[in-house]
Structure formats: C-alpha cells, structure tokens
Legacy VTK file of the C-alpha trace (Angstrom):
# vtk DataFile Version 3.0
C-alpha trace
ASCII
DATASET POLYDATA
POINTS 678 float
8.168 1.778 -5.386
7.194 2.465 -1.755
9.763 5.071 -0.797
8.534 7.293 2.010
7.308 10.674 0.907
5.567 9.566 -2.281
1.911 8.640 -2.170
0.502 6.534 -4.978
-2.540 7.816 -6.849
-4.582 6.366 -9.695
-6.928 3.514 -10.445
-7.832 0.634 -12.729
-7.106 1.470 -16.358
-8.646 -0.743 -19.037
-7.035 0.087 -22.387
-8.451 -3.083 -23.937
-11.909 -1.484 -23.722
-11.006 1.553 -25.825
-9.384 2.494 -29.173
-5.780 3.661 -28.902
-6.628 7.324 -29.550
-8.417 7.251 -26.176
-5.286 5.803 -24.532
-3.313 8.922 -25.363
-6.061 11.167 -24.072
-6.122 9.064 -20.903
-2.402 9.456 -20.329
-2.607 13.216 -20.867
-5.423 13.410 -18.322
-3.492 11.226 -15.876
-0.583 13.632 -16.021
-2.945 16.571 -15.408
-4.277 14.778 -12.339
-0.800 13.753 -11.104
-1.712 10.076 -11.387
1.391 7.957 -10.874
0.094 4.356 -10.655
-2.590 2.509 -12.618
-3.755 -1.093 -12.402
-3.766 -2.829 -15.779
-5.113 -6.146 -17.039
-7.365 -7.251 -14.175
-10.115 -8.708 -16.388
-8.191 -9.073 -19.641
-7.650 -12.855 -19.816
-9.760 -13.362 -22.927
-7.821 -10.600 -24.711
-4.424 -11.834 -23.541
-5.118 -15.503 -24.273
-7.916 -15.657 -26.874
-7.392 -19.408 -27.332
-5.520 -22.022 -25.279
-1.785 -21.177 -25.235
-2.247 -18.590 -28.026
-1.326 -15.159 -26.734
-1.859 -11.592 -27.872
0.412 -9.214 -25.972
0.889 -6.543 -28.612
-1.790 -4.259 -27.207
-0.491 -4.657 -23.640
3.064 -3.967 -24.834
1.938 -0.688 -26.348
-0.122 0.275 -23.303
2.718 -0.353 -20.833
5.221 1.395 -23.083
2.918 4.414 -23.258
2.668 4.550 -19.471
6.419 4.234 -19.105
7.083 7.009 -21.599
5.013 9.381 -19.476
6.356 8.359 -16.075
3.262 6.482 -14.931
3.843 3.181 -13.150
1.796 0.031 -13.652
0.343 -2.439 -11.176
0.161 -5.318 -13.641
-2.549 -7.814 -12.797
-2.852 -11.491 -13.480
-6.318 -11.829 -15.032
-7.356 -15.026 -13.256
-10.536 -13.682 -11.627
-12.370 -14.003 -14.925
-11.514 -17.050 -17.071
-12.221 -16.676 -20.809
-15.138 -18.429 -22.538
-12.915 -21.066 -24.130
-11.705 -22.216 -20.712
-15.223 -22.702 -19.330
-16.241 -24.614 -22.464
-13.168 -26.854 -22.336
-13.345 -27.468 -18.576
-16.978 -27.529 -17.434
-15.901 -29.360 -14.280
-14.030 -26.227 -13.205
-17.228 -24.167 -13.109
-18.460 -23.493 -9.548
-21.292 -25.417 -7.879
-23.583 -23.826 -5.292
-24.492 -25.399 -1.958
-27.746 -26.696 -3.422
-25.957 -28.403 -6.310
-26.504 -25.927 -9.143
-23.524 -25.545 -11.469
-23.046 -21.948 -12.542
-22.164 -21.035 -16.129
-19.945 -18.554 -17.869
-21.340 -15.052 -18.286
-20.018 -13.058 -15.357
-16.772 -12.707 -13.436
-15.480 -15.161 -10.804
-16.960 -18.181 -12.562
-14.423 -20.819 -11.547
-13.606 -23.263 -8.751
-10.240 -22.520 -7.154
-9.944 -26.168 -6.102
-10.249 -27.431 -9.702
-6.855 -28.621 -11.028
-7.608 -27.360 -14.554
-8.282 -23.840 -13.276
-5.192 -23.751 -11.092
-3.023 -24.979 -13.971
-4.434 -22.390 -16.387
-3.953 -19.633 -13.794
-0.334 -20.618 -13.225
0.278 -20.723 -16.954
-0.985 -17.217 -17.724
0.843 -15.842 -14.662
4.091 -17.460 -15.768
3.793 -16.089 -19.296
3.133 -12.579 -17.976
6.082 -12.876 -15.607
8.381 -14.004 -18.400
7.373 -11.113 -20.630
6.988 -8.180 -18.224
8.991 -8.866 -15.046
11.620 -6.301 -16.053
9.426 -3.814 -17.924
10.413 -0.298 -16.824
6.795 0.671 -16.111
6.176 -2.292 -13.785
6.019 -1.235 -10.132
3.719 -3.832 -8.573
2.207 -7.219 -9.374
-1.520 -7.386 -8.686
-2.540 -11.048 -8.461
-6.144 -11.937 -9.366
-8.921 -9.664 -8.048
-10.905 -9.812 -4.798
-10.462 -13.477 -3.879
-13.689 -14.807 -2.390
-15.355 -17.342 -4.695
-16.430 -20.638 -3.095
-17.609 -23.930 -4.570
-19.202 -27.254 -3.586
-18.140 -29.402 -6.537
-16.368 -32.748 -6.166
-12.975 -31.087 -6.613
-13.799 -28.901 -3.616
-15.077 -31.865 -1.604
-11.879 -33.851 -2.160
-9.731 -30.856 -1.298
-11.845 -30.225 1.818
-11.265 -33.795 3.031
-7.511 -33.421 2.538
-7.556 -30.124 4.412
-9.554 -31.622 7.294
-7.188 -34.577 7.569
-4.234 -32.191 7.768
-5.970 -29.985 10.354
-7.493 -32.624 12.627
-5.284 -35.632 11.967
-7.879 -38.366 12.314
-11.625 -38.891 12.322
-11.854 -39.195 16.116
-10.474 -35.675 16.486
-12.751 -34.369 13.725
-15.808 -35.974 15.311
-14.937 -34.413 18.660
-14.372 -30.975 17.136
-17.661 -31.066 15.239
-19.646 -32.725 18.080
-20.949 -35.258 15.559
-22.656 -37.390 18.208
-25.448 -34.817 17.923
-28.046 -35.803 15.272
-26.206 -39.022 14.373
-23.510 -37.298 12.330
-20.569 -39.447 13.520
-18.165 -40.171 10.629
-16.499 -43.575 10.306
-14.804 -42.990 6.926
-13.336 -39.900 5.296
-15.406 -40.604 2.184
-18.525 -39.727 4.216
-17.327 -36.157 4.778
-18.280 -33.552 2.208
-18.776 -29.822 1.905
-21.746 -28.342 3.802
-24.299 -28.728 1.033
-27.923 -27.624 1.280
-29.607 -29.914 3.786
-32.935 -30.519 5.519
-32.494 -28.206 8.482
-29.522 -26.756 10.375
-26.041 -27.682 9.158
-23.284 -28.638 11.568
-21.690 -25.412 12.915
-18.211 -26.929 13.148
-18.416 -28.110 9.547
-19.542 -24.684 8.325
-16.768 -22.942 10.263
-14.071 -25.283 8.976
-15.402 -24.886 5.428
-14.805 -21.131 5.616
-11.324 -21.745 6.994
-10.681 -24.271 4.225
-11.625 -21.790 1.514
-9.418 -19.102 3.012
-6.478 -21.518 2.884
-7.362 -22.819 -0.582
-7.607 -19.352 -2.082
-4.351 -18.424 -0.352
-2.668 -21.429 -1.996
-3.962 -20.284 -5.373
-2.609 -16.790 -4.724
0.757 -18.088 -3.507
1.241 -20.228 -6.625
1.055 -17.138 -8.805
2.998 -14.962 -6.373
5.919 -17.382 -6.329
6.125 -17.421 -10.131
6.121 -13.618 -10.242
8.692 -13.245 -7.475
11.013 -15.737 -9.118
10.992 -13.687 -12.319
12.046 -10.485 -10.513
12.277 -10.472 -6.689
12.571 -6.675 -6.673
8.930 -6.155 -7.717
6.440 -6.424 -4.819
3.411 -8.701 -5.131
-0.059 -8.276 -3.657
-3.742 -8.976 -4.186
-6.666 -6.737 -3.335
-8.814 -7.669 -0.326
-12.559 -7.301 -0.712
-14.461 -6.536 2.486
-17.766 -8.123 3.483
-19.287 -10.845 5.651
-19.634 -13.125 2.627
-15.876 -13.269 2.032
-14.279 -16.563 3.153
-10.830 -14.994 3.521
-8.963 -14.434 6.773
-7.314 -11.202 5.669
-5.095 -11.007 8.742
-3.613 -14.441 8.074
-3.062 -13.528 4.416
-1.220 -10.351 5.404
2.050 -12.208 5.990
1.883 -13.551 2.423
1.620 -10.222 0.586
4.266 -7.543 0.210
1.622 -4.861 0.620
-1.841 -5.155 2.170
-4.248 -3.745 -0.432
-7.932 -3.199 0.345
-10.990 -2.283 -1.694
-13.400 -0.155 0.295
-16.878 0.877 -0.803
-18.923 2.448 2.013
-22.588 1.500 2.069
-23.957 4.260 4.302
-25.161 7.481 2.705
-25.137 9.619 5.831
-22.247 10.078 8.256
-21.980 6.324 8.504
-19.828 6.383 5.368
-17.152 8.309 7.253
-17.339 5.889 10.190
-17.026 2.947 7.788
-14.038 4.608 6.135
-12.227 5.008 9.446
-12.894 1.405 10.448
-11.806 -0.009 7.085
-8.542 1.930 7.297
-7.891 0.820 10.868
-8.617 -2.797 9.890
-6.213 -2.613 6.951
-3.505 -1.088 9.137
-4.080 -3.759 11.782
-3.816 -6.558 9.233
-0.618 -5.035 7.840
0.903 -4.784 11.331
-0.088 -8.361 12.083
1.422 -9.576 8.816
4.643 -7.660 9.410
5.031 -9.236 12.824
4.436 -12.715 11.469
7.009 -12.170 8.750
9.500 -10.886 11.306
8.862 -14.007 13.378
7.707 -12.186 16.515
7.659 -9.175 18.429
9.344 -5.961 17.397
6.439 -3.528 17.866
8.482 -0.536 16.715
9.352 -1.394 13.137
6.403 -3.725 12.725
3.955 -1.052 13.839
5.326 1.793 11.780
6.660 0.021 8.715
3.759 -2.240 7.795
2.564 -1.068 4.387
-1.019 -0.949 3.171
-2.799 0.755 0.303
-6.346 1.731 -0.549
-6.392 -0.180 -3.845
-9.996 0.526 -4.852
-12.733 2.937 -3.885
-15.474 4.797 -5.724
-14.691 8.409 -6.657
-18.168 9.895 -6.740
-20.702 7.247 -5.739
-21.764 5.399 -2.602
-23.390 2.055 -3.335
-26.251 1.608 -0.931
-29.295 -0.635 -0.945
-31.122 -0.279 -4.239
-29.411 2.822 -5.605
-26.191 4.718 -6.222
-25.835 7.848 -4.123
-23.802 10.700 -5.638
-21.103 11.885 -3.269
-21.364 15.516 -2.320
-18.588 17.894 -3.488
-15.415 17.354 -1.481
-16.425 13.976 -0.105
-14.142 12.044 -2.447
-11.089 13.943 -1.178
-12.219 13.697 2.437
-12.606 9.908 2.237
-9.271 9.510 0.475
-7.356 11.723 2.890
-9.006 9.883 5.798
-7.410 6.689 4.500
-4.059 8.417 4.047
-4.312 9.880 7.545
-4.793 6.375 8.887
-1.787 4.987 7.078
-2.593 4.244 3.431
0.335 4.677 1.058
-1.969 6.457 -1.372
-5.457 6.480 -2.876
-6.532 4.281 -5.782
-9.918 3.948 -7.455
-12.038 1.686 -9.541
-11.907 2.908 -12.122
-10.065 5.412 -14.315
-12.574 5.852 -17.164
-16.246 4.861 -17.009
-16.957 2.155 -19.621
-19.550 2.600 -22.336
-20.809 -0.969 -22.024
-20.673 -4.043 -19.848
-22.246 -4.982 -16.537
-20.640 -2.122 -14.593
-21.136 0.611 -17.176
-22.519 2.930 -14.490
-19.782 2.252 -11.964
-18.045 5.299 -10.530
-14.908 6.517 -12.332
-12.347 9.316 -12.157
-13.197 10.209 -15.762
-16.991 9.870 -15.887
-19.170 9.490 -18.975
-19.315 13.291 -19.100
-15.547 13.350 -19.678
-12.922 15.650 -18.167
-15.183 18.711 -18.306
-16.964 17.579 -15.142
-16.995 18.162 -11.410
-15.684 14.654 -10.798
-12.564 15.118 -12.903
-11.910 18.582 -11.493
-11.988 17.034 -8.017
-9.700 14.285 -9.321
-7.121 16.893 -10.332
-7.463 18.732 -7.017
-6.980 15.503 -5.067
-3.795 14.729 -6.976
-2.416 18.099 -5.920
-3.488 17.537 -2.298
-1.814 14.129 -2.124
1.468 15.611 -3.257
1.227 18.292 -0.558
0.619 15.827 2.314
3.025 13.131 1.109
5.643 14.123 3.671
3.542 12.324 6.314
3.868 9.031 4.441
5.465 6.292 6.527
4.727 7.943 9.882
3.009 5.863 12.562
-0.670 6.456 13.296
-1.152 7.233 16.984
-3.559 4.954 18.860
-4.086 4.411 22.569
-6.966 1.922 22.335
-6.977 -1.547 20.754
-10.073 -3.318 19.411
-10.033 -7.094 18.962
-11.132 -8.603 15.652
-11.205 -12.186 14.389
-12.479 -13.438 11.030
-13.513 -16.831 12.383
-15.783 -15.193 14.977
-17.647 -13.505 12.156
-18.043 -16.783 10.293
-19.205 -18.683 13.386
-21.894 -16.101 14.174
-23.472 -16.618 10.752
-24.848 -20.022 11.763
-28.661 -19.935 11.680
-29.032 -21.956 14.907
-27.939 -19.153 17.235
-30.293 -17.456 19.746
-30.736 -14.450 17.460
-30.237 -13.801 13.762
-28.937 -10.315 14.583
-25.558 -11.500 15.844
-22.664 -10.142 13.813
-19.053 -9.881 14.948
-18.154 -7.238 12.381
-21.122 -5.066 13.354
-20.170 -5.299 17.019
-16.591 -4.314 16.178
-18.022 -1.448 14.131
-20.264 -0.336 17.021
-17.346 -0.189 19.459
-15.123 1.519 16.898
-17.875 4.039 16.093
-18.250 4.925 19.787
-14.515 5.505 20.171
-14.309 7.330 16.803
-17.027 9.739 17.884
-15.222 10.260 21.189
-12.012 11.102 19.307
-9.804 8.199 20.396
-7.251 6.728 18.010
-7.764 2.967 17.648
-5.721 0.072 16.372
-7.352 -3.198 15.378
-5.545 -6.192 16.869
-5.789 -9.945 16.424
-5.721 -12.440 19.294
-2.091 -12.911 20.257
-0.854 -9.550 18.959
1.373 -7.536 21.327
-0.615 -5.140 23.510
2.203 -2.938 24.767
1.305 0.730 24.630
-2.494 0.316 24.671
-4.276 1.654 27.714
-7.509 -0.117 26.812
-8.399 -3.343 24.970
-11.986 -3.748 23.728
-13.241 -7.205 22.753
-16.605 -6.942 20.955
-18.435 -10.282 20.534
-15.248 -12.364 20.540
-17.477 -15.440 20.373
-14.732 -17.986 19.597
-12.041 -17.938 22.276
-9.347 -20.585 22.456
-7.430 -21.301 25.661
-4.457 -19.506 24.112
-6.553 -16.397 23.445
-7.961 -16.486 26.974
-4.436 -16.565 28.370
-3.458 -13.637 26.120
-6.241 -11.594 27.736
-5.344 -12.718 31.279
-1.708 -11.724 30.792
-2.785 -8.262 29.626
-5.048 -7.751 32.655
-2.533 -9.108 35.151
0.014 -6.686 33.720
-2.235 -3.732 34.529
-4.231 -3.449 31.335
-7.801 -2.212 31.148
-10.333 -4.384 29.313
-13.877 -4.031 28.006
-15.600 -7.278 26.998
-19.024 -7.241 25.380
-21.800 -9.793 25.331
-21.291 -12.992 23.354
-17.546 -13.065 24.014
-15.733 -16.141 25.309
-18.842 -18.280 24.835
-17.343 -20.971 22.577
-13.953 -22.519 21.887
-12.185 -22.389 18.522
-14.395 -25.210 17.193
-17.625 -23.362 18.106
-18.295 -25.744 21.016
-19.967 -23.924 23.923
-17.950 -23.571 27.119
-20.206 -24.900 29.882
-20.549 -23.626 33.431
-21.940 -20.202 32.601
-21.171 -17.447 30.165
-18.945 -15.668 29.217
-17.023 -18.920 29.395
-13.356 -18.156 28.897
-13.535 -14.756 30.636
-15.645 -15.423 33.770
-12.713 -15.155 36.189
-11.274 -12.027 34.593
-14.660 -10.275 34.495
-15.924 -11.425 37.891
-19.378 -12.325 36.520
-21.353 -15.426 35.652
-24.145 -15.186 33.073
-26.962 -17.717 33.432
-29.302 -16.787 30.596
-29.478 -14.877 27.338
-32.440 -12.610 26.593
-32.316 -11.827 22.849
-34.418 -8.792 21.996
-36.750 -8.489 19.034
-36.198 -5.988 16.242
-37.072 -2.545 17.551
-37.167 -3.635 21.196
-35.058 -1.764 23.744
-34.433 -2.168 27.453
-33.838 0.946 29.615
-30.626 1.292 31.606
-30.017 3.132 34.864
-28.214 6.411 34.339
-30.037 6.903 31.041
-29.785 5.215 27.691
-31.015 1.901 26.412
-29.782 -1.503 25.348
-30.870 -3.376 22.246
-30.385 -6.675 20.371
-29.384 -8.595 23.506
-29.629 -8.705 27.305
-28.455 -11.184 29.942
-29.029 -12.443 33.458
-25.723 -11.421 35.043
-24.650 -12.710 38.467
-21.839 -10.861 40.241
-18.826 -12.975 41.222
-16.498 -10.247 42.390
-17.424 -7.478 39.967
-19.285 -4.304 40.924
-22.335 -3.037 39.013
-21.852 0.133 36.965
-25.267 0.216 35.300
-28.362 -1.918 35.767
-31.355 -2.825 33.678
-34.153 -0.398 34.557
-37.163 -2.263 33.197
-38.606 -5.609 32.164
-37.795 -8.988 33.702
-34.205 -7.924 34.363
-35.069 -4.706 36.232
-32.503 -4.026 38.925
-30.025 -6.626 37.696
-26.500 -5.720 36.482
-26.118 -4.648 32.842
-22.580 -3.205 32.931
-19.991 -4.298 35.495
-16.400 -3.504 36.477
-13.902 -5.819 38.167
-10.400 -5.395 39.531
-8.346 -8.413 38.460
-4.627 -8.651 39.013
-3.241 -5.190 38.396
-5.894 -4.384 35.804
-9.556 -3.529 35.430
-12.118 -5.446 33.386
-15.538 -4.152 32.281
-18.394 -6.319 31.031
-21.189 -4.955 28.827
-24.095 -7.416 28.592
-26.192 -5.548 26.007
-25.627 -3.309 22.978
-25.992 0.229 24.379
-27.359 2.975 22.159
-24.572 4.889 20.423
-24.467 7.825 22.840
-24.457 5.586 25.924
-21.789 3.362 24.373
-19.639 6.412 23.639
-19.883 7.552 27.262
-19.116 4.076 28.632
-16.061 3.547 26.448
-14.877 7.095 27.108
-15.010 6.436 30.864
-13.124 3.168 30.420
-10.515 4.749 28.131
-9.901 7.776 30.346
-9.654 5.498 33.378
-7.004 3.537 31.491
-4.958 6.668 30.843
-5.891 6.952 27.168
-6.692 10.364 25.706
-8.494 11.619 22.589
-6.243 12.589 19.695
-7.414 16.205 19.745
-9.650 16.830 22.782
-10.662 20.303 21.577
-11.873 19.125 18.152
-15.592 19.955 17.729
-18.153 17.230 17.180
-18.070 16.156 13.550
-14.371 16.923 13.072
-12.279 13.771 12.888
-8.691 14.052 14.140
-5.870 11.625 13.356
-2.225 12.141 14.273
0.752 10.530 12.562
4.203 10.687 14.107
7.754 9.746 13.185
11.297 10.836 14.037
10.799 13.576 11.421
7.838 15.185 13.177
4.084 14.862 13.608
1.127 15.607 11.363
-2.438 16.283 12.453
-5.143 15.329 9.937
-8.442 17.140 10.562
-11.477 16.077 8.544
-14.591 18.205 8.838
-17.660 16.041 8.252
-20.077 18.913 8.916
-21.613 21.571 6.689
-19.960 24.541 8.415
-16.336 25.540 9.070
-14.688 24.835 12.424
-11.596 26.175 14.168
-9.390 23.586 15.842
-6.442 24.385 18.129
-3.171 23.654 16.318
0.221 25.173 15.592
2.542 24.633 12.657
2.055 24.719 8.873
-1.148 23.696 7.109
0.126 21.646 4.167
-2.833 21.969 1.783
-2.656 25.778 1.745
0.893 26.401 2.957
-0.436 28.777 5.613
1.288 29.213 8.965
-0.923 28.198 11.887
-0.225 29.998 15.187
-2.976 28.903 17.552
-5.821 27.384 15.527
-6.608 26.196 12.013
-9.935 26.702 10.273
-11.153 23.541 8.599
-13.604 24.361 5.779
-17.092 22.889 5.738
-16.769 19.378 4.339
-13.042 19.972 3.993
-9.684 18.812 5.301
-6.687 20.405 6.973
-3.327 18.703 7.496
-1.020 20.459 9.918
2.680 19.732 10.198
2.809 20.401 13.899
5.166 22.717 15.708
6.181 20.340 18.490
7.547 23.146 20.634
4.143 24.854 20.543
2.398 21.609 21.523
LINES 1 679
678 0 1 2 3 4 5 6 7 8 9 10 11 12 13 14 15 16 17 18 19 20 21 22 23 24 25 26 27 28 29 30 31 32 33 34 35 36 37 38 39 40 41 42 43 44 45 46 47 48 49 50 51 52 53 54 55 56 57 58 59 60 61 62 63 64 65 66 67 68 69 70 71 72 73 74 75 76 77 78 79 80 81 82 83 84 85 86 87 88 89 90 91 92 93 94 95 96 97 98 99 100 101 102 103 104 105 106 107 108 109 110 111 112 113 114 115 116 117 118 119 120 121 122 123 124 125 126 127 128 129 130 131 132 133 134 135 136 137 138 139 140 141 142 143 144 145 146 147 148 149 150 151 152 153 154 155 156 157 158 159 160 161 162 163 164 165 166 167 168 169 170 171 172 173 174 175 176 177 178 179 180 181 182 183 184 185 186 187 188 189 190 191 192 193 194 195 196 197 198 199 200 201 202 203 204 205 206 207 208 209 210 211 212 213 214 215 216 217 218 219 220 221 222 223 224 225 226 227 228 229 230 231 232 233 234 235 236 237 238 239 240 241 242 243 244 245 246 247 248 249 250 251 252 253 254 255 256 257 258 259 260 261 262 263 264 265 266 267 268 269 270 271 272 273 274 275 276 277 278 279 280 281 282 283 284 285 286 287 288 289 290 291 292 293 294 295 296 297 298 299 300 301 302 303 304 305 306 307 308 309 310 311 312 313 314 315 316 317 318 319 320 321 322 323 324 325 326 327 328 329 330 331 332 333 334 335 336 337 338 339 340 341 342 343 344 345 346 347 348 349 350 351 352 353 354 355 356 357 358 359 360 361 362 363 364 365 366 367 368 369 370 371 372 373 374 375 376 377 378 379 380 381 382 383 384 385 386 387 388 389 390 391 392 393 394 395 396 397 398 399 400 401 402 403 404 405 406 407 408 409 410 411 412 413 414 415 416 417 418 419 420 421 422 423 424 425 426 427 428 429 430 431 432 433 434 435 436 437 438 439 440 441 442 443 444 445 446 447 448 449 450 451 452 453 454 455 456 457 458 459 460 461 462 463 464 465 466 467 468 469 470 471 472 473 474 475 476 477 478 479 480 481 482 483 484 485 486 487 488 489 490 491 492 493 494 495 496 497 498 499 500 501 502 503 504 505 506 507 508 509 510 511 512 513 514 515 516 517 518 519 520 521 522 523 524 525 526 527 528 529 530 531 532 533 534 535 536 537 538 539 540 541 542 543 544 545 546 547 548 549 550 551 552 553 554 555 556 557 558 559 560 561 562 563 564 565 566 567 568 569 570 571 572 573 574 575 576 577 578 579 580 581 582 583 584 585 586 587 588 589 590 591 592 593 594 595 596 597 598 599 600 601 602 603 604 605 606 607 608 609 610 611 612 613 614 615 616 617 618 619 620 621 622 623 624 625 626 627 628 629 630 631 632 633 634 635 636 637 638 639 640 641 642 643 644 645 646 647 648 649 650 651 652 653 654 655 656 657 658 659 660 661 662 663 664 665 666 667 668 669 670 671 672 673 674 675 676 677
C-alpha cells in the first residue's frame, strides 16, 4: 500500500449518490487522471444499514468490485460520523447537547454524542460488519475510520464519562481542587457528583475545568476511534487503519497524541486565505502533519531513534479542495495551476500523495457547491484538465517519495496551549497559540528555512534553532527539556506568553516568563496588551503589535528596544548566553518583515541555512534527501517566471539542468539533484 515510489492520488467517491451508469464513467475518468485511491462510504450509514441490523451491501459490493477490476484501490470508511435517522429516533439520549443545554436534532452530520453507550455500540457494530465482509476484498488498501473527529457534548453521558476521566487523571478530589484552584469563587468540590462539564454559566468558567474538558474529549474520541480500529485490525492486520484529522481551533483533538494510534497520519487541509497566505498555510499544515507523524512514530518505537522515526513516519493529505478556497463569506476560485502547486507543496513536505474532497460534485445536499475534481461542468472543464495533468505530475515526482524533508529549525507546538489560550479571562482576546506558531513559521518560510514542528519532549538533535511561540503551558518536564537543549549548545527563541503557566493553567508566580526566566535572563513585571490596530515602534525599525511587556534584564543583553509610548527605551528583544547556548526573548509580535529579520539572525547565528539561498522572493524551496539522492522542489508563487540555481534533471519535463532551472509563473519544478554539481 505505502511502498516508496508510488504516490497516492484521488479523493472521496460517493457511488451511493449516483446511478450505476455514472459509476462506470467515473472509473473511466479516474483512469484518465491516473487516480489510484478513492475513499468510499464515509457518509453512507443510512444506505448500508437502512434499519437496525438490516444491511444492504449489494451496491457497495458492486462499487468495490468495479474499482478492483480497474486497478483502483479503496480507502473504505466506517460511516460513523453521520448516524442514520432511525438511530437518532431510537436513541434520543445519544443526540448531542450544547453547553447551554440545547439538545441538537438529526438533520446534519456529526449529530451524536461519542460518550453515549448506544452510539458507541452502534458504531462498533457497523464497523464489525464491514470488517467481516470486506477485510480481504482485493480493492481494499486502507481503512478510513469515521470522518474528522471533533464533536463534543454536554449531556449526562458526557458528564459521567468526564467524572470518570477526571478521577483517573487526578486520583482524588484534593488533587483536582488544587489543579483547578477551586478555592477561587467558592468552587471547592467535596463530592464527585458535584463535578460536571463546563456548561454555560453566569460569568467566566474555571480555566482548569475548560482545559481538562478539551483533554477529556480528545481521549474520549480516541477511545471511540480505537474501538473501531481494533475490530478492523483483527479482521486483517495487513490493512493499515487511519482517520482523517480536521484542522482548526475548535477541534478538541490532540493530533500529536493520536499519531501513535494510527498507521498513517491523514490530514484534511482547506486554506482560508485568498492571497499568498494560502501558500503559507499549506506549508504550515504540511509541516504540522509531518511533525505529528514523526512524534507518533517515536512513541510507537518507544523512544529515540531519530533516523528511522524522522524519515519513515508516514502522512497523507487526505482531503483538500481542488479549485476553491473557502474564505469568510464566499468561495474563491483557485487560479490556474494553484491546485497542482498546493498539492506538490504537500508532497514536497512529505505527503505520500494528494487526495481531495471530492471526486464528483453532487447535484444536491448541503455541500452541493463544494469543490470537486469532476465539477458540475463535467470532464470538459479546466478543473478536470488540471486533474489529469496533476496525475501525470505525481507519477513523475514519485521517486522522491519516502525521502526525508530537510529542516534545520524546529518550532514548538502544543494542542493544550491552544486550548488554554481560548479562555475569555485572559488579558487580551487576541491570544492564539496556533496563530503565533503560524507567525513564526511564516517568518522562517519567507526567509527560506526548512522547519520541523516538534512537541515538548521530542528529540532536538540536528536542529540549530528551536523557536517556542506562545508556549503558554509549560510543565517542569518541558522546562527541563528546554534547559537541556540550551546547556548542550542549542539556540532558542522564546516569544511572549511562553512559560507563564503550568500544565493546569495555574500562573507561575515571581515574574514572567515563569518557567524560562533563568534561561532567558529576563524578568517580566507587567503585560501591556495592545488594542486592535495599535502598534508600538521598535528601535532599528519595525513595529510590535498585539502585546508588549515591561522587561527587566537579569543577565540578558538588549537587542531591540521599544521606541515609543510608556515603554520607550525599555528592552523589547533580548539575547542571553546560558550554558553553551544562546536564548532570545521576543516580548511583542513584530511585524512580518521585522520578525523575518530577527529569526533569520537567530537562525544564521545558530548555524542554520536557508534551503536554497539563491531562490528569489516568492519561490518556495524544499529539499528531500535519502540514500538514493536528493530532490529540490521549487514552487513559484509569483506571476512571472524565475531562474533558480540547480543542477540535475527536472522531473516534470525531463529536461537536463546544468546551472539553473526556470520555474514557470505560478508553476513548479522538481529537480533530481546532481550531488557532484552541488
């Protein structure tokens, strides 16, 4: 299934939505486009089980047989993301309840409570029946459990499960009360029955309770996934099992922790920016997915073999939109070539292929205008012609599959930090861990540095620079992980709002940034959150926004100072020698250009180098390397062609490259490099 040198290409295929004459046309078109994997059955529960324990598999038999006859593999889904109407009618207690007590009703997808015993039993049953029938079907290449886990609930089933989870995590009420600081506002619990989910309340909810609730749902949804996975694996251990991750701040899933439980990290990525931000979002999503896969591989291995774990961790772009970008209030049509550029950017950063939602645009239903490889206009369309061209391109670059993505800089990421910063009682409502990670990644991306995303505790060998953006929650173990890196000679950049709280969201007293004061050689006395649109000037040019701080030096040297306002003349960016390493502190969010220059200085000082220093602005460069060779992916995000120094063979055209390759406007070049020439 995942042999090196074969990229997977395709998307969600929904034969149940169409008459069988369309199926045969679909398969013919798939072969034209070189599609070799399609996801089947994601939302087909009501068709597969039209009544309790009464099944209709004839149509799915014919669909899978048709795929197999034409050499197209299937990622067969369990349909549990969308229970059928009969289930919701028979089990109203399994319908989800919102935080303000409203029970939702059938009529959309994801209308279930994953803590409800009736739902879990029904999900196991349909998964077991599918496993029994299809585990050895010749077209089956991958099990696709559920779809985009992320639904939460506040019903009594959830409340009881939450109490059990809390008891297992904290042990007793005294420990829970300490973790949640329940002496504040008379919230001290004297009986487990008093503890519930964080329902809608008068004012601010307890931050520890909210944080643990997100952790609880991540674990609960993982249990639901694992129940199905284990049934599928038992039926045929040779078939890998995964589920598709959905990205977004609303998702209560710790994707990194889940990565050890899937055979393949699979992500759905839909950029939201219409301008060049879509390309930046694509790069970050791919680096996140690769980081989660590496983390999961290490956890499965039981610790520490950076070689195999780094290079062999598999991930796949499971869903993206072929020709649309979904932005606020409208659907933006991707410009010609952008679909291929986004897809090859994911492949360049390690994806084992490019998959889409969906194959054929539906004529009806809630997502009838969703992007598709075969649009409403049919195959005689720009979109399908680009679909065919992309299939050809993926075959040409497949030799790079399995090679390691080069990265000299690591960026720290933690799901719980993102959840904790969503509490409304913080000094500013503009605090967002993911956005701070994105800002740091964007600065390094624009400067041309290859980045890996790491989780606290991951090995840091081989990285010249570690960047920790808004690592708000920092346990003692995480703090020691950072100290060991610095003492060993590592270079570190820590941004504002890092190290402020422990893993329970309790503030570390004595001055910010709490856990990192000694490493950074600073002590912050006060926050100065900035209003929307406000900026503070910095010495050396540039501005800071969102946040500023009163920074006192405790061994560090100032690199930049605030140049206006109440903080004029006080340190804004500092640098500190600690052990054998160097630690920078950035107390505000610099504008993008200033941030790029700061992180470039820190990276170069750490011995890191851009992937392709001569690449012009707007040309993204990613290098993959293995024992077989190296491949340079060049993605031109501008509207004019650019020449980039390179030597080897350009795989998309087959042309020999002596000194430089011309990358077309909005196009891509992939060079199998001549290592002797480099």
